[in-house]
C-alpha positions as CSV (number, residue, x, y, z in Angstrom):
1,M,6.7,-13.0,11.7
2,H,6.4,-11.1,8.8
3,L,4.0,-8.2,8.8
4,D,3.4,-5.6,5.5
5,I,1.2,-2.7,5.9
6,K,-0.5,-2.0,2.0
7,D,-3.3,0.4,1.3
8,G,-3.7,0.9,4.6
9,K,-4.1,-2.6,5.7
10,I,-2.1,-4.5,8.0
11,W,-0.8,-8.0,6.2
12,I,0.2,-11.0,8.1
13,Q,2.7,-12.9,5.8
14,H,4.5,-15.3,8.0
15,N,4.0,-15.9,11.0
16,M,5.9,-18.9,13.6
17,T,5.1,-17.9,16.8
18,E,2.3,-19.3,19.6
19,V,1.2,-15.8,19.2
20,D,-1.9,-15.5,17.1
21,L,-1.3,-12.1,15.6
22,G,-4.6,-10.9,14.2
23,Q,-6.8,-11.3,17.6
24,E,-3.4,-9.7,19.3
25,L,-3.7,-6.7,16.7
26,V,-7.5,-7.0,17.2
27,N,-7.4,-7.2,20.8
28,R,-5.2,-3.3,20.4
29,G,-8.0,-1.5,18.9
30,V,-7.2,-2.8,15.1
31,P,-10.7,-3.1,12.9
32,A,-10.6,-7.2,11.8
33,E,-10.8,-5.8,8.7
34,D,-8.2,-4.0,8.3
35,I,-6.0,-7.3,8.9
36,I,-5.4,-9.3,5.7
37,L,-4.2,-12.9,6.6
38,G,-1.5,-13.0,3.3
39,L,-0.5,-17.0,4.7
40,Q,-3.8,-17.8,3.5
41,P,-4.8,-17.9,-0.4
42,P,-6.9,-15.9,-1.3
43,Y,-9.6,-18.2,-2.1
44,K,-9.8,-18.8,1.9
45,R,-9.4,-15.0,3.0
46,P,-13.4,-15.0,2.9
47,Y,-13.9,-17.6,5.3
48,T,-12.1,-15.9,8.3
49,N,-13.0,-13.6,10.7
50,Y,-10.8,-10.6,8.5
51,G,-10.4,-8.8,5.6
52,V,-10.3,-9.6,2.3
53,A,-7.9,-8.2,-0.5
């Protein structure tokens, strides 16, 4: 897995695990809008349940 923190947001860049990292972060109290799925192309991010950047 590869996570970055940019401008106060957690970017999930790569995930080769069975864990849903975004959901795990939300379960631990991170607001969904502070999670960016960097592994998704920018045009798809508005359709996720997470933040866009």
